[in-house]
C-alpha positions in Angstrom: 114.3 4.9 -63.1 110.7 4.1 -64.1 108.1 4.9 -61.5 104.4 3.9 -61.2 102.1 6.3 -59.5 100.0 4.5 -56.9 96.2 4.8 -57.3 94.2 6.1 -54.3 92.1 3.6 -52.4 89.7 6.1 -51.1 89.0 8.7 -53.7 85.6 9.6 -52.4 87.0 11.4 -49.4 88.0 14.5 -51.4 84.4 15.8 -51.4 84.4 16.1 -47.6 86.1 19.5 -47.1 84.8 22.9 -48.0 86.7 24.1 -51.0 86.5 27.7 -49.8 88.5 26.8 -46.7 91.1 24.6 -48.4 92.0 26.3 -51.6 93.3 29.4 -49.8 96.3 27.3 -48.8 96.8 25.2 -51.9 99.7 26.9 -53.4 100.7 28.8 -56.4 99.5 26.5 -59.2 100.8 23.8 -61.4 103.6 25.9 -62.9 105.2 26.3 -59.5 104.9 22.7 -58.6 106.3 21.0 -61.7 107.5 23.4 -64.2 110.3 22.6 -66.7 112.5 25.5 -67.7 115.7 25.8 -69.7 119.0 26.5 -67.9 122.2 26.6 -69.8 120.7 24.4 -72.5 119.4 21.9 -70.0 115.9 21.2 -68.6 115.3 22.5 -65.1 112.7 20.7 -63.0 110.9 22.7 -60.3 109.5 20.8 -57.4 107.4 22.1 -54.6 108.0 21.1 -51.0 105.2 21.6 -48.4 106.1 21.9 -44.8 104.7 23.1 -41.4 107.7 24.9 -40.1 107.1 28.5 -39.0 109.7 31.2 -38.8 110.0 30.4 -35.1 110.2 26.7 -35.6 112.5 25.5 -38.4 111.5 27.9 -41.1 115.0 29.5 -41.5 116.5 26.0 -41.6 114.2 25.0 -44.4 115.3 28.0 -46.4 119.0 27.4 -45.8 118.7 23.7 -46.8 116.8 24.6 -50.0 119.3 27.2 -50.9 122.2 24.7 -50.5 120.5 22.1 -52.5 119.6 24.4 -55.3 123.1 25.7 -55.5 124.4 22.2 -55.9 121.8 21.0 -58.4 121.6 23.3 -61.4 118.9 21.3 -63.1 116.6 21.1 -60.1 114.8 24.0 -58.3 113.1 23.3 -55.1 110.4 25.8 -53.9 109.1 25.7 -50.3 105.6 26.4 -49.3 104.6 26.8 -45.6 101.2 25.2 -44.7 99.4 26.7 -41.7 97.4 24.7 -39.2 100.1 22.1 -38.5 99.8 18.6 -40.0 96.0 18.6 -40.1 96.0 21.9 -42.0 98.5 20.5 -44.4 96.4 17.4 -45.0 93.3 19.4 -45.8 95.2 21.6 -48.3 96.8 18.5 -49.8 93.5 16.8 -50.2 92.2 19.8 -52.2 95.4 20.1 -54.2 95.2 16.4 -55.2 91.5 16.7 -56.0 92.5 19.5 -58.4 95.2 17.4 -60.0 97.9 19.7 -58.7 99.8 18.1 -55.7 103.2 19.2 -54.4 106.1 17.0 -55.3 107.0 16.4 -51.6 105.2 17.0 -48.3 105.8 16.5 -44.7 103.1 14.1 -43.3 102.6 13.9 -39.6 103.1 10.4 -38.2 99.5 10.4 -37.0 98.3 10.8 -40.6 100.4 8.1 -42.2 97.6 5.6 -42.6 95.3 8.2 -43.9 97.8 9.6 -46.5 99.0 6.3 -47.7 95.5 4.9 -48.2 93.7 7.8 -49.7 96.3 10.0 -51.6 98.1 8.9 -54.8 101.8 8.8 -53.9 105.1 7.1 -54.6 106.0 4.4 -52.1 109.5 5.0 -50.8 110.1 1.3 -50.7 109.5 1.1 -54.4 111.6 4.1 -55.2 114.6 2.8 -53.1 114.3 -0.6 -54.7 114.7 0.9 -58.2 117.7 3.0 -57.1 121.0 1.2 -57.3 122.1 2.9 -54.1 118.7 2.8 -52.4 119.3 0.0 -50.0 122.7 1.4 -49.0 121.0 4.6 -48.2 118.3 2.9 -46.1 121.0 1.0 -44.2 121.9 4.3 -42.5 118.7 4.2 -40.4 117.8 1.9 -37.5 115.0 -0.5 -38.3 112.7 1.0 -35.5 113.2 4.5 -37.1 112.3 3.2 -40.5 109.2 1.6 -39.0 107.9 5.1 -38.2 107.4 5.5 -42.0 105.9 2.1 -42.6 102.2 1.4 -43.2 101.2 -2.3 -43.1 104.9 -3.2 -43.1 105.8 -1.2 -46.2 107.9 2.0 -46.2 105.6 4.6 -47.6 107.3 7.8 -46.3 110.9 8.6 -45.2 111.1 9.4 -41.5 112.5 12.9 -41.2 111.5 14.9 -38.1 111.8 12.9 -34.9 110.7 14.3 -31.6 109.3 13.4 -28.2 107.7 15.5 -25.5 109.8 16.7 -22.6 109.1 18.8 -19.5 110.5 22.4 -19.9 110.6 24.4 -16.7 111.5 27.9 -15.5 114.4 27.4 -13.1 113.9 30.9 -11.6 110.3 30.3 -10.9 111.2 27.0 -9.3 113.5 28.8 -6.8 110.8 31.4 -6.1 108.3 28.5 -5.3 110.8 26.8 -3.0 111.5 24.0 -5.5 114.9 22.6 -6.4 115.7 23.3 -10.2 118.2 20.4 -10.0 115.6 18.0 -8.9 112.6 18.4 -11.3 109.4 16.3 -11.0 109.8 12.7 -12.2 106.2 11.5 -11.8 102.8 13.1 -12.5 102.1 13.1 -8.8 105.2 15.2 -8.3 104.2 17.5 -11.2 100.9 18.1 -9.6 102.5 18.9 -6.3 105.0 21.2 -7.9 102.3 23.0 -9.8 100.4 23.7 -6.6 103.5 25.1 -5.0 104.1 27.4 -8.0 100.5 28.6 -7.8 100.7 29.2 -4.1 104.0 30.9 -4.0 104.0 32.9 -7.3 100.3 33.1 -8.3 101.3 31.8 -11.7 100.1 28.7 -13.5 102.1 25.6 -12.7 101.7 23.7 -16.0 100.7 23.9 -19.6 100.4 20.7 -21.7 100.4 20.9 -25.4 97.2 19.3 -26.6 97.4 20.2 -30.3 96.5 17.0 -32.2 96.3 15.3 -28.8 100.0 14.4 -29.0 101.0 15.1 -25.5 97.6 13.9 -24.2 98.2 10.6 -26.0 101.6 10.4 -24.3 99.9 10.7 -20.9 97.3 8.1 -21.7 99.9 5.6 -23.1 102.2 6.2 -20.1 99.3 5.4 -17.8 98.8 2.0 -19.5 96.0 3.1 -21.7 95.5 2.8 -25.5 94.3 5.1 -28.2 93.3 2.4 -30.6 93.5 -1.4 -31.1 94.1 -3.4 -34.2 92.9 -6.9 -34.9 93.9 -7.8 -38.5 92.3 -5.3 -40.7 89.9 -4.1 -38.0 90.8 -1.0 -36.0 88.8 0.3 -33.0 89.2 3.4 -30.9 90.1 2.3 -27.3 90.7 5.5 -25.2 87.7 4.9 -23.0 89.4 2.4 -20.6 89.9 3.2 -16.9 93.6 3.9 -17.6 92.8 6.5 -20.4 90.0 8.0 -18.3 92.4 8.3 -15.3 94.9 10.2 -17.4 92.3 12.6 -18.6 91.0 12.9 -15.0 94.5 14.0 -13.8 94.8 16.9 -16.3 91.1 17.8 -15.8 91.5 18.2 -12.1 94.7 20.3 -12.6 92.8 22.6 -14.9 89.4 22.8 -13.1 89.9 21.8 -9.5 93.5 22.9 -8.7 93.5 25.7 -11.3 97.2 25.1 -11.7 97.2 24.1 -15.3 96.6 26.5 -18.2 94.2 25.3 -20.9 95.0 27.3 -24.0 96.1 27.1 -27.6 99.7 25.9 -28.3 100.8 29.4 -29.2 99.2 31.0 -26.1 100.7 28.4 -23.8 104.2 28.9 -25.2 103.9 32.6 -24.9 102.6 32.4 -21.3 105.6 30.3 -20.5 108.0 32.8 -22.1 106.2 35.7 -20.3 106.9 34.0 -17.0 103.2 33.2 -16.4 103.6 29.4 -16.4 106.3 27.4 -14.6 106.3 24.1 -16.6 105.2 23.1 -20.0 105.1 19.8 -21.8 106.2 20.4 -25.4 108.2 18.8 -28.2 111.9 18.8 -27.9 111.8 20.5 -31.3 111.1 23.8 -29.6 114.1 23.8 -27.3 116.1 26.3 -29.4 113.2 28.7 -29.7 112.2 28.5 -26.0 115.7 28.7 -24.6 116.7 31.7 -26.9 113.4 33.6 -26.3 113.1 33.3 -22.6 114.5 35.9 -20.2 115.0 33.2 -17.5 116.9 30.0 -17.4 115.1 27.2 -19.2 115.8 23.6 -18.2 114.4 20.3 -19.4 113.4 17.0 -17.7 112.2 13.7 -18.9 108.5 13.2 -19.6 106.9 12.3 -16.2 105.7 8.8 -15.5 103.0 7.0 -13.5 105.4 4.9 -11.5 105.9 1.9 -11.8 104.3 2.0 -15.3 106.8 2.5 -18.1 107.0 5.7 -20.1 105.5 5.4 -23.6 105.9 8.3 -25.9 104.3 8.6 -29.4 106.9 9.7 -31.9 106.2 13.2 -33.0 107.3 14.8 -36.2 106.8 13.7 -39.8 107.8 11.5 -42.7 108.5 12.8 -46.2 106.0 11.6 -48.9 106.4 12.0 -52.6 103.2 13.0 -54.4 104.9 13.9 -57.7 103.6 12.0 -60.8 106.0 12.8 -63.7 109.1 10.6 -63.6 111.5 13.5 -63.7 109.8 15.1 -60.7 109.8 11.8 -58.8 113.5 11.3 -59.5 114.4 14.8 -58.4 112.1 14.6 -55.3 114.0 11.4 -54.3 117.3 13.2 -54.8 116.1 16.0 -52.5 115.0 13.6 -49.8 118.4 11.9 -49.9 120.0 15.3 -49.5 117.7 16.2 -46.5 118.6 12.9 -44.8 122.4 13.4 -45.3 124.6 14.0 -42.2 125.4 17.6 -43.4 121.7 18.5 -43.9 120.5 16.8 -40.7 123.1 18.9 -38.8 121.5 22.1 -40.1 118.0 20.7 -39.5 118.7 19.6 -35.9 120.6 22.7 -35.0 117.8 24.8 -36.5 114.8 23.0 -34.9 115.9 20.7 -32.1 114.4 17.7 -33.8 116.3 14.4 -33.2 118.1 13.2 -36.3 116.8 9.9 -37.7 120.1 8.8 -39.2 122.6 6.7 -37.3 125.8 8.1 -36.1 125.1 11.8 -36.6 124.8 12.8 -32.9 128.1 11.3 -31.9 130.2 12.4 -34.9 132.4 15.5 -34.2 132.0 16.5 -37.8 128.3 16.9 -37.4 126.1 17.1 -34.3 128.4 16.1 -31.4 129.5 19.7 -30.7 125.9 20.8 -30.8 124.7 18.1 -28.4 127.6 18.9 -26.0 126.6 22.5 -26.0 122.9 21.9 -25.7 122.2 19.8 -22.6 118.4 20.5 -23.0 118.5 17.8 -25.7 119.6 15.1 -23.3 116.2 14.0 -21.9 114.8 13.6 -25.4 117.8 11.5 -26.5 117.5 9.4 -23.4 113.8 8.8 -24.1 114.4 7.4 -27.6 114.0 3.8 -26.3 110.6 4.8 -24.8 109.2 5.9 -28.2 106.3 4.2 -29.9 104.4 4.8 -33.2 102.0 7.7 -33.0 98.5 6.0 -33.2 97.1 6.6 -36.7 93.5 5.9 -37.6 93.1 4.4 -41.1 90.4 5.2 -43.8 88.8 8.2 -45.3 87.4 9.6 -42.1 90.7 10.1 -40.3 90.5 13.9 -40.3 87.0 13.8 -38.9 88.2 11.3 -36.3 91.1 13.5 -35.2 88.7 16.5 -34.9 86.3 14.4 -32.8 89.2 13.6 -30.4 90.3 17.3 -30.3 86.7 18.3 -29.6 86.4 15.8 -26.8 89.6 17.1 -25.2 88.4 20.7 -25.4 85.0 19.7 -23.9 86.7 18.0 -21.0 89.3 20.6 -20.2 86.8 23.3 -20.8 84.5 21.8 -18.1 81.6 21.1 -20.5 81.9 17.3 -20.0 83.7 15.0 -17.7 86.0 12.3 -19.0 83.7 9.5 -18.0 81.0 10.9 -20.3 83.0 12.4 -23.2 85.5 9.6 -23.9 83.0 6.7 -24.3 80.7 8.9 -26.4 83.6 9.9 -28.7 84.9 6.3 -28.9 81.4 5.2 -30.0 81.3 7.9 -32.7 84.7 7.0 -34.0 84.0 3.3 -34.1 80.9 4.0 -36.0 82.9 5.9 -38.6 85.4 3.0 -38.7 82.5 0.6 -39.3 83.0 -1.2 -36.0 
């Protein structure tokens, strides 16, 4: 196969991040990312795979998958490299690595950064690679069109959808009983969540709720489910739009639970998870990808429920997770990176991945096949709400252009200012929207 490396459309962005912060996570150098060695008289291509999976969240599955792949491919050696700081941290390190001419072969790109990565970083379009592979279309036919859409930018498949998740409501069944709540009848709406949180606070003195607000993913789900928007697109023009009454109302709900009711914990993701596991929080809104970790780490019975709604408005959940992008330049590395991606998306590998993380598999037929994930699904009822919510999933809003990282940070800063009591939603959201639209040139 012959591959053409796509040129970046926004090269000026690479000067925006402090090198001293970024280079600390940029990896082990060009030799580790694309070295050719001799093995039994043949050339061995080493490709580096960047991911965000910690030891508590998919790290062991990553290692197992790489070991299996390397054992079955004597002329390819995959090396994994964990990137701290979730998807934003990976993006910053990737930006520095590309500026230094030393990118990884493959990286997980969060769905909210697809526009940014495809526009500004040199990469191989997955649509182009699949078109040059004689079996490429047959491979893509294993995925539903709406799942493949998660990896498309402007209609073209740029990254291969891999990790798929949506937020669910985890809750402490023992704490529910102590608060006089029925564990078999969890809250269905946000009004019921607020009422349950008050009862937990009154009866147990613990927090009722923690909502994951890293990268605003769960906050976005609340806004979208209340009929709000994060952004709007009109042709090539994108505008921030989370200053509408619906969006402000969603923020007002969580703000009142934090500051007025004092039933919702505002903390980092790690602190919120640990507080739940320590029995200090009764309910948390988190990715289904954490179900294995939370269920196995808790000393109480963990149950899951569907993401709450604002009845009668429909539930709208931004797809969490990531797509696999190829940043390799040399043809042999590109070919081997594509081979690794096809392995990761095989039924056997997705079974290891889902069992090790709780992510929903993107490939058709895997969950219902007794050879693969059906036994796991039958034995893990915590997964059911997330599977049932698949029809409610929408694309995670992604801001285009070279200022996307700055835009996401502005949104995070606004959320922290609101939940920290420094600004109210009616002030912070319009101010932030104005700043973002200025960066977007609107």
